[in-house]
N, C-alpha and C positions, 0 to 999 in steps of 0.2 A: 607776588608782583611780577609783572612782565617787563621786558625791555621797553615796551611802549610806555608803561607807567613810569619807568625810570627817566625816559626822555622828557615826559611831561613834567616831572619833578625838576629836571634841569632847566626847562623853559621857565617854570615858575620861579626858580632861584634867580635867574637873570632878570626877570621882571621886577623882583623885589630888591635885589642887591646890586644889580648893575652888570654890565658886560665889559670885557676888556680884550684888547688886542696886544700881540707881541710877547705874551707870556701867559702861563696858566692863571696867574692871579695878579692883581694890581700892585702887589708888593712882593719883594723877593722871598723865595722859600715857600714851603708849605704852610698853610695857616694852622694856627693852634686850634685845639678843640674849642668850639664855640665861636670862632672868628668867622665872619661872613663877608669877605672882600669881593669886590667886583671880579668876575672870572670870565675866561673864554668858554666856548661851548664844552670842551672836554673838562676844563677845570670845574665848571658848574656840575657836570655829571659826577666827577670825583667827590665833590663836596656833598652832594645829596646822597651818595652811597658810602659815606665814611666808614661805616661799620659793616657794610655788606661784602659779600664775596667778590673777588676779582672777576669771577665768571660772569657776574651780572654786569659789571662795568664793560667787559669785552663784548657781551651780547648787545648792549645798547649802542656801543661805539660802532660795532659792525652794522647794526641796523641803520644808524645815521649815515655812515659811509656809503652804504648801498643806496639809500635814498638820494644822496647827493650825486652819486654816479648816474643812477637811472634818470635823474632829472637834469643832467648836464650842468650841475652847479659847481663842480670842481674847477679849479683854476687851470686845468690842463685839458687838452683835447682828448676825447675818448680813445683815439688811436694810440696816444702816448701812454695812457694808463694801461691799456691792453697789451701793447707791445713790450712795455717794461715789466709786465706782470706785477704792477703795483696794486696793493690792496687798497681799495678806496678809503678805508678807515684811516690809513696812514696819512692821507692827504687832508684830513679835517683841519689840522692847524693852519695849513696854507689857505684853505677856504675861509676860515675864521678871520685870518689876518689880511685878507685882500683889502687894499686901500678904499675901495668903494663899498665894502661890507658895512652893514648897519646892525645895530642891536635888534631892530625889528625883523630884519632878514633872518638873523640867527635864531631868534625865538620862533618865528614862523616855520623855519626848516625843522627845528626840533619837534614842534607840534605835528607837522605833516608827516615826519618820519615815524612818530609815535602812532599815528592813525593808519599807517600803511599796513596792509595785510601781508 
């Protein structure tokens, strides 16, 4: 599987189980095996990769962060990201939690990042 496949799996998770803002999951703490709570973008990615390597999570996270940066979807100006040497993937939670953000926006971004070459 590729990082694109993993991002598509996270999008599908959000479509079925719901999206969340403000924390990784809709309830405190990490979900127990078999639990499927509403999740943020990164929470959905973590839940779809439960038994996979950390390397796969990081690759998908980087791919999403780069997509958000290249398409100016991060909640910070490009100059700020570049001047502070911020890694776009570190800003995914801020993007997910923007007040105007919607479930549909997050799912679409995951799908578009997945299809990016």
